[in-house]
DRENKOLNU-800080 format. One record per residue (C-alpha): residue number from 1; chain; y negated, z, x negated. Coordinates in steps of 0.5 Angstrom, whole numbers, plus 500, padded with zeros to 3 digits. Last residue first. Example, Ala and Ser with C-alpha at 12.3 -4.5 7.8 and 13.67 -1.06 7.14 Angstrom:
BEGIN
@seq=2, mol=A, c2=502, c3=514, c1=473
@seq=1, mol=A, c2=509, c3=516, c1=475
//
This chain:
BEGIN
@seq=304, mol=A, c2=717, c3=641, c1=843
@seq=303, mol=A, c2=712, c3=637, c1=840
@seq=302, mol=A, c2=715, c3=634, c1=834
@seq=301, mol=A, c2=721, c3=632, c1=838
@seq=300, mol=A, c2=716, c3=627, c1=842
@seq=299, mol=A, c2=713, c3=624, c1=836
@seq=298, mol=A, c2=719, c3=621, c1=833
@seq=297, mol=A, c2=719, c3=615, c1=836
@seq=296, mol=A, c2=711, c3=615, c1=835
@seq=295, mol=A, c2=713, c3=615, c1=827
@seq=294, mol=A, c2=717, c3=609, c1=828
@seq=293, mol=A, c2=712, c3=605, c1=832
@seq=292, mol=A, c2=707, c3=606, c1=827
@seq=291, mol=A, c2=712, c3=604, c1=822
@seq=290, mol=A, c2=713, c3=597, c1=826
@seq=289, mol=A, c2=705, c3=596, c1=827
@seq=288, mol=A, c2=704, c3=597, c1=820
@seq=287, mol=A, c2=709, c3=592, c1=819
@seq=286, mol=A, c2=706, c3=587, c1=824
@seq=285, mol=A, c2=699, c3=588, c1=821
@seq=284, mol=A, c2=702, c3=587, c1=814
@seq=283, mol=A, c2=704, c3=580, c1=816
@seq=282, mol=A, c2=698, c3=578, c1=819
@seq=281, mol=A, c2=694, c3=580, c1=812
@seq=280, mol=A, c2=698, c3=576, c1=808
@seq=279, mol=A, c2=705, c3=577, c1=804
@seq=278, mol=A, c2=712, c3=577, c1=804
@seq=277, mol=A, c2=716, c3=579, c1=810
@seq=276, mol=A, c2=722, c3=583, c1=807
@seq=275, mol=A, c2=719, c3=590, c1=808
@seq=274, mol=A, c2=719, c3=596, c1=804
@seq=273, mol=A, c2=718, c3=603, c1=808
@seq=272, mol=A, c2=717, c3=611, c1=807
@seq=271, mol=A, c2=716, c3=616, c1=812
@seq=270, mol=A, c2=715, c3=623, c1=810
@seq=269, mol=A, c2=713, c3=628, c1=815
@seq=268, mol=A, c2=711, c3=636, c1=814
@seq=267, mol=A, c2=711, c3=639, c1=820
@seq=266, mol=A, c2=708, c3=645, c1=822
@seq=265, mol=A, c2=701, c3=643, c1=820
@seq=264, mol=A, c2=698, c3=650, c1=823
@seq=263, mol=A, c2=698, c3=647, c1=829
@seq=262, mol=A, c2=702, c3=640, c1=829
@seq=261, mol=A, c2=703, c3=634, c1=824
@seq=260, mol=A, c2=702, c3=634, c1=816
@seq=259, mol=A, c2=703, c3=628, c1=811
@seq=258, mol=A, c2=706, c3=622, c1=809
@seq=257, mol=A, c2=705, c3=614, c1=811
@seq=256, mol=A, c2=708, c3=609, c1=806
@seq=255, mol=A, c2=707, c3=601, c1=807
@seq=254, mol=A, c2=710, c3=597, c1=801
@seq=253, mol=A, c2=709, c3=590, c1=804
@seq=252, mol=A, c2=713, c3=584, c1=802
@seq=251, mol=A, c2=717, c3=582, c1=796
@seq=250, mol=A, c2=715, c3=587, c1=793
@seq=249, mol=A, c2=708, c3=584, c1=795
@seq=248, mol=A, c2=704, c3=587, c1=797
@seq=247, mol=A, c2=702, c3=595, c1=797
@seq=246, mol=A, c2=700, c3=601, c1=801
@seq=245, mol=A, c2=700, c3=608, c1=801
@seq=244, mol=A, c2=698, c3=613, c1=805
@seq=243, mol=A, c2=696, c3=621, c1=805
@seq=242, mol=A, c2=695, c3=624, c1=811
@seq=241, mol=A, c2=693, c3=630, c1=815
@seq=240, mol=A, c2=694, c3=631, c1=823
@seq=239, mol=A, c2=692, c3=635, c1=828
@seq=238, mol=A, c2=696, c3=633, c1=835
@seq=237, mol=A, c2=695, c3=629, c1=841
@seq=236, mol=A, c2=688, c3=626, c1=838
@seq=235, mol=A, c2=692, c3=620, c1=835
@seq=234, mol=A, c2=699, c3=622, c1=833
@seq=233, mol=A, c2=702, c3=614, c1=833
@seq=232, mol=A, c2=695, c3=612, c1=830
@seq=231, mol=A, c2=694, c3=617, c1=825
@seq=230, mol=A, c2=702, c3=618, c1=823
@seq=229, mol=A, c2=704, c3=610, c1=821
@seq=228, mol=A, c2=698, c3=606, c1=820
@seq=227, mol=A, c2=691, c3=609, c1=820
@seq=226, mol=A, c2=689, c3=606, c1=813
@seq=225, mol=A, c2=686, c3=600, c1=816
@seq=224, mol=A, c2=684, c3=596, c1=809
@seq=223, mol=A, c2=677, c3=596, c1=807
@seq=222, mol=A, c2=678, c3=597, c1=799
@seq=221, mol=A, c2=675, c3=604, c1=800
@seq=220, mol=A, c2=680, c3=605, c1=806
@seq=219, mol=A, c2=678, c3=604, c1=813
@seq=218, mol=A, c2=679, c3=610, c1=818
@seq=217, mol=A, c2=677, c3=615, c1=813
@seq=216, mol=A, c2=682, c3=621, c1=811
@seq=215, mol=A, c2=679, c3=627, c1=814
@seq=214, mol=A, c2=685, c3=632, c1=815
@seq=213, mol=A, c2=687, c3=629, c1=808
@seq=212, mol=A, c2=680, c3=631, c1=805
@seq=211, mol=A, c2=680, c3=638, c1=808
@seq=210, mol=A, c2=688, c3=639, c1=806
@seq=209, mol=A, c2=686, c3=637, c1=798
@seq=208, mol=A, c2=680, c3=641, c1=797
@seq=207, mol=A, c2=683, c3=647, c1=801
@seq=206, mol=A, c2=689, c3=647, c1=797
@seq=205, mol=A, c2=685, c3=647, c1=790
@seq=204, mol=A, c2=681, c3=653, c1=792
@seq=203, mol=A, c2=687, c3=656, c1=794
@seq=202, mol=A, c2=691, c3=656, c1=788
@seq=201, mol=A, c2=697, c3=651, c1=790
@seq=200, mol=A, c2=703, c3=655, c1=792
@seq=199, mol=A, c2=704, c3=654, c1=799
@seq=198, mol=A, c2=701, c3=649, c1=803
@seq=197, mol=A, c2=700, c3=644, c1=797
@seq=196, mol=A, c2=707, c3=646, c1=794
@seq=195, mol=A, c2=710, c3=645, c1=800
@seq=194, mol=A, c2=707, c3=638, c1=800
@seq=193, mol=A, c2=709, c3=636, c1=794
@seq=192, mol=A, c2=716, c3=638, c1=796
@seq=191, mol=A, c2=716, c3=634, c1=802
@seq=190, mol=A, c2=714, c3=628, c1=797
@seq=189, mol=A, c2=720, c3=630, c1=793
@seq=188, mol=A, c2=725, c3=629, c1=799
@seq=187, mol=A, c2=722, c3=622, c1=801
@seq=186, mol=A, c2=723, c3=620, c1=794
@seq=185, mol=A, c2=719, c3=618, c1=788
@seq=184, mol=A, c2=717, c3=612, c1=784
@seq=183, mol=A, c2=710, c3=611, c1=780
@seq=182, mol=A, c2=708, c3=604, c1=781
@seq=181, mol=A, c2=701, c3=606, c1=784
@seq=180, mol=A, c2=699, c3=608, c1=777
@seq=179, mol=A, c2=700, c3=601, c1=774
@seq=178, mol=A, c2=696, c3=602, c1=767
@seq=177, mol=A, c2=703, c3=606, c1=764
@seq=176, mol=A, c2=707, c3=599, c1=766
@seq=175, mol=A, c2=714, c3=603, c1=767
@seq=174, mol=A, c2=710, c3=607, c1=772
@seq=173, mol=A, c2=711, c3=614, c1=772
@seq=172, mol=A, c2=718, c3=618, c1=775
@seq=171, mol=A, c2=719, c3=622, c1=781
@seq=170, mol=A, c2=726, c3=624, c1=783
@seq=169, mol=A, c2=727, c3=631, c1=781
@seq=168, mol=A, c2=720, c3=634, c1=782
@seq=167, mol=A, c2=719, c3=641, c1=781
@seq=166, mol=A, c2=712, c3=643, c1=782
@seq=165, mol=A, c2=710, c3=644, c1=775
@seq=164, mol=A, c2=715, c3=639, c1=772
@seq=163, mol=A, c2=713, c3=633, c1=776
@seq=162, mol=A, c2=706, c3=635, c1=775
@seq=161, mol=A, c2=706, c3=634, c1=768
@seq=160, mol=A, c2=711, c3=628, c1=768
@seq=159, mol=A, c2=706, c3=625, c1=773
@seq=158, mol=A, c2=700, c3=626, c1=769
@seq=157, mol=A, c2=703, c3=624, c1=763
@seq=156, mol=A, c2=703, c3=617, c1=765
@seq=155, mol=A, c2=696, c3=616, c1=765
@seq=154, mol=A, c2=693, c3=622, c1=760
@seq=153, mol=A, c2=687, c3=625, c1=764
@seq=152, mol=A, c2=681, c3=621, c1=763
@seq=151, mol=A, c2=685, c3=614, c1=764
@seq=150, mol=A, c2=688, c3=616, c1=771
@seq=149, mol=A, c2=682, c3=620, c1=773
@seq=148, mol=A, c2=678, c3=613, c1=772
@seq=147, mol=A, c2=684, c3=609, c1=776
@seq=146, mol=A, c2=684, c3=614, c1=781
@seq=145, mol=A, c2=676, c3=613, c1=782
@seq=144, mol=A, c2=677, c3=606, c1=782
@seq=143, mol=A, c2=682, c3=606, c1=787
@seq=142, mol=A, c2=679, c3=610, c1=792
@seq=141, mol=A, c2=684, c3=612, c1=798
@seq=140, mol=A, c2=678, c3=614, c1=802
@seq=139, mol=A, c2=680, c3=621, c1=803
@seq=138, mol=A, c2=684, c3=622, c1=797
@seq=137, mol=A, c2=679, c3=619, c1=792
@seq=136, mol=A, c2=673, c3=622, c1=796
@seq=135, mol=A, c2=676, c3=629, c1=796
@seq=134, mol=A, c2=678, c3=629, c1=788
@seq=133, mol=A, c2=671, c3=627, c1=787
@seq=132, mol=A, c2=668, c3=632, c1=791
@seq=131, mol=A, c2=672, c3=637, c1=788
@seq=130, mol=A, c2=670, c3=636, c1=781
@seq=129, mol=A, c2=675, c3=637, c1=775
@seq=128, mol=A, c2=677, c3=644, c1=773
@seq=127, mol=A, c2=683, c3=642, c1=770
@seq=126, mol=A, c2=688, c3=644, c1=775
@seq=125, mol=A, c2=683, c3=640, c1=780
@seq=124, mol=A, c2=684, c3=634, c1=776
@seq=123, mol=A, c2=692, c3=635, c1=776
@seq=122, mol=A, c2=692, c3=636, c1=783
@seq=121, mol=A, c2=688, c3=630, c1=785
@seq=120, mol=A, c2=692, c3=625, c1=780
@seq=119, mol=A, c2=698, c3=628, c1=784
@seq=118, mol=A, c2=696, c3=627, c1=790
@seq=117, mol=A, c2=693, c3=620, c1=788
@seq=116, mol=A, c2=701, c3=619, c1=787
@seq=115, mol=A, c2=701, c3=617, c1=795
@seq=114, mol=A, c2=696, c3=611, c1=793
@seq=113, mol=A, c2=703, c3=607, c1=792
@seq=112, mol=A, c2=709, c3=612, c1=791
@seq=111, mol=A, c2=714, c3=606, c1=790
@seq=110, mol=A, c2=720, c3=608, c1=793
@seq=109, mol=A, c2=726, c3=612, c1=791
@seq=108, mol=A, c2=732, c3=613, c1=796
@seq=107, mol=A, c2=734, c3=621, c1=796
@seq=106, mol=A, c2=731, c3=621, c1=803
@seq=105, mol=A, c2=736, c3=616, c1=806
@seq=104, mol=A, c2=735, c3=620, c1=813
@seq=103, mol=A, c2=733, c3=627, c1=812
@seq=102, mol=A, c2=731, c3=630, c1=818
@seq=101, mol=A, c2=730, c3=638, c1=820
@seq=100, mol=A, c2=729, c3=640, c1=813
@seq=99, mol=A, c2=729, c3=648, c1=814
@seq=98, mol=A, c2=724, c3=653, c1=814
@seq=97, mol=A, c2=724, c3=654, c1=821
@seq=96, mol=A, c2=716, c3=655, c1=822
@seq=95, mol=A, c2=715, c3=650, c1=816
@seq=94, mol=A, c2=719, c3=644, c1=820
@seq=93, mol=A, c2=721, c3=639, c1=814
@seq=92, mol=A, c2=721, c3=632, c1=816
@seq=91, mol=A, c2=724, c3=626, c1=811
@seq=90, mol=A, c2=725, c3=619, c1=813
@seq=89, mol=A, c2=727, c3=613, c1=809
@seq=88, mol=A, c2=726, c3=606, c1=812
@seq=87, mol=A, c2=728, c3=599, c1=809
@seq=86, mol=A, c2=725, c3=593, c1=813
@seq=85, mol=A, c2=727, c3=587, c1=818
@seq=84, mol=A, c2=726, c3=591, c1=824
@seq=83, mol=A, c2=722, c3=598, c1=823
@seq=82, mol=A, c2=723, c3=600, c1=830
@seq=81, mol=A, c2=730, c3=600, c1=830
@seq=80, mol=A, c2=730, c3=605, c1=825
@seq=79, mol=A, c2=725, c3=609, c1=828
@seq=78, mol=A, c2=729, c3=609, c1=835
@seq=77, mol=A, c2=735, c3=611, c1=831
@seq=76, mol=A, c2=731, c3=617, c1=828
@seq=75, mol=A, c2=729, c3=619, c1=835
@seq=74, mol=A, c2=736, c3=619, c1=838
@seq=73, mol=A, c2=738, c3=624, c1=832
@seq=72, mol=A, c2=733, c3=628, c1=832
@seq=71, mol=A, c2=737, c3=634, c1=836
@seq=70, mol=A, c2=732, c3=640, c1=837
@seq=69, mol=A, c2=734, c3=647, c1=836
@seq=68, mol=A, c2=730, c3=652, c1=840
@seq=67, mol=A, c2=728, c3=658, c1=836
@seq=66, mol=A, c2=733, c3=663, c1=838
@seq=65, mol=A, c2=731, c3=668, c1=843
@seq=64, mol=A, c2=729, c3=675, c1=839
@seq=63, mol=A, c2=734, c3=680, c1=838
@seq=62, mol=A, c2=735, c3=685, c1=844
@seq=61, mol=A, c2=732, c3=692, c1=842
@seq=60, mol=A, c2=737, c3=697, c1=840
@seq=59, mol=A, c2=737, c3=703, c1=845
@seq=58, mol=A, c2=739, c3=710, c1=843
@seq=57, mol=A, c2=742, c3=715, c1=848
@seq=56, mol=A, c2=738, c3=721, c1=848
@seq=55, mol=A, c2=741, c3=727, c1=844
@seq=54, mol=A, c2=746, c3=731, c1=848
@seq=53, mol=A, c2=743, c3=738, c1=846
@seq=52, mol=A, c2=749, c3=744, c1=845
@seq=51, mol=A, c2=748, c3=751, c1=847
@seq=50, mol=A, c2=752, c3=757, c1=844
@seq=49, mol=A, c2=753, c3=763, c1=849
@seq=48, mol=A, c2=748, c3=768, c1=849
@seq=47, mol=A, c2=751, c3=775, c1=849
@seq=46, mol=A, c2=754, c3=774, c1=842
@seq=45, mol=A, c2=748, c3=771, c1=838
@seq=44, mol=A, c2=750, c3=766, c1=833
@seq=43, mol=A, c2=743, c3=762, c1=833
@seq=42, mol=A, c2=744, c3=755, c1=833
@seq=41, mol=A, c2=743, c3=750, c1=827
@seq=40, mol=A, c2=740, c3=743, c1=828
@seq=39, mol=A, c2=746, c3=738, c1=828
@seq=38, mol=A, c2=747, c3=734, c1=822
@seq=37, mol=A, c2=746, c3=726, c1=823
@seq=36, mol=A, c2=749, c3=720, c1=824
@seq=35, mol=A, c2=748, c3=715, c1=828
@seq=34, mol=A, c2=746, c3=643, c1=813
@seq=33, mol=A, c2=745, c3=633, c1=815
@seq=32, mol=A, c2=746, c3=627, c1=813
@seq=31, mol=A, c2=746, c3=624, c1=807
@seq=30, mol=A, c2=743, c3=617, c1=806
@seq=29, mol=A, c2=744, c3=611, c1=810
@seq=28, mol=A, c2=745, c3=605, c1=807
@seq=27, mol=A, c2=752, c3=604, c1=811
@seq=26, mol=A, c2=748, c3=605, c1=818
@seq=25, mol=A, c2=751, c3=607, c1=824
@seq=24, mol=A, c2=748, c3=614, c1=822
@seq=23, mol=A, c2=752, c3=619, c1=821
@seq=22, mol=A, c2=753, c3=626, c1=825
@seq=21, mol=A, c2=752, c3=633, c1=823
@seq=20, mol=A, c2=745, c3=632, c1=826
@seq=19, mol=A, c2=740, c3=638, c1=824
@seq=18, mol=A, c2=737, c3=632, c1=822
@seq=17, mol=A, c2=739, c3=636, c1=816
@seq=16, mol=A, c2=738, c3=629, c1=819
@seq=15, mol=A, c2=742, c3=630, c1=815
@seq=14, mol=A, c2=724, c3=625, c1=814
@seq=13, mol=A, c2=692, c3=610, c1=799
@seq=12, mol=A, c2=692, c3=605, c1=798
@seq=11, mol=A, c2=694, c3=599, c1=795
@seq=10, mol=A, c2=692, c3=592, c1=796
@seq=9, mol=A, c2=694, c3=585, c1=792
@seq=8, mol=A, c2=699, c3=589, c1=788
@seq=7, mol=A, c2=704, c3=583, c1=787
@seq=6, mol=A, c2=698, c3=579, c1=786
@seq=5, mol=A, c2=695, c3=582, c1=780
@seq=4, mol=A, c2=689, c3=586, c1=780
@seq=3, mol=A, c2=687, c3=592, c1=783
@seq=2, mol=A, c2=685, c3=593, c1=790
@seq=1, mol=A, c2=689, c3=598, c1=794
//
């Protein structure tokens, strides 16, 4: 994301409800997943014996077959291994089953970086702002537009306002009011933001946001390749829509890939990472490749 200070050289911008009841072998892991009727009257005529009619047997249609339960445990282990020296949090929500199917360290806070632009954009649309401006900010992860809207609409109050409206429990504004990328959040809260966009936001706002995320550009406005994680892992094999985030140096890179995968955007997928390998574009490329590999490890289960 291209503003100012070096530690923010660039910004841009799942128990195991894991359907797992087993813990992952890391001390850092978060909570794992969690006929009766009245007979018809018969004429009482003495010369005609009363007749009874046996009702036809009733049948109850068989219940629909259960939705297959996918065990994401091996895939999550593979994703953790792929990140190597970095810290990873995952959350995957299955909209068809209305359940969180992956929750690994999903309550750990990370800087949003440009993922906060989702809140900036929704707040601006709430205020009747330009749909094209919001779409451009989201699809190209344009920092200049984000800063302008941040300043116009009240800075940190945007985060406070939208967190209350959407029902976010662990999303807080930055300590430095000017550094919108330092807004902190969790994978759980990011799932909630996407649930809001898909199911609760006004249709006009939802359409603007989803179109922009579906049309996310390969290069961000600052020239950064923002297809790490979900886009490069999924490619053309499934529909996807994303909002990415990146920054250096914390002391290494923060890389967030968030969005929707599958027909009708069945899955909400959140993968947040921090890395200890310092700055530099070469290091960032390595860390980005690790995150892409991590998402790729989850992909086979997302196709089932």
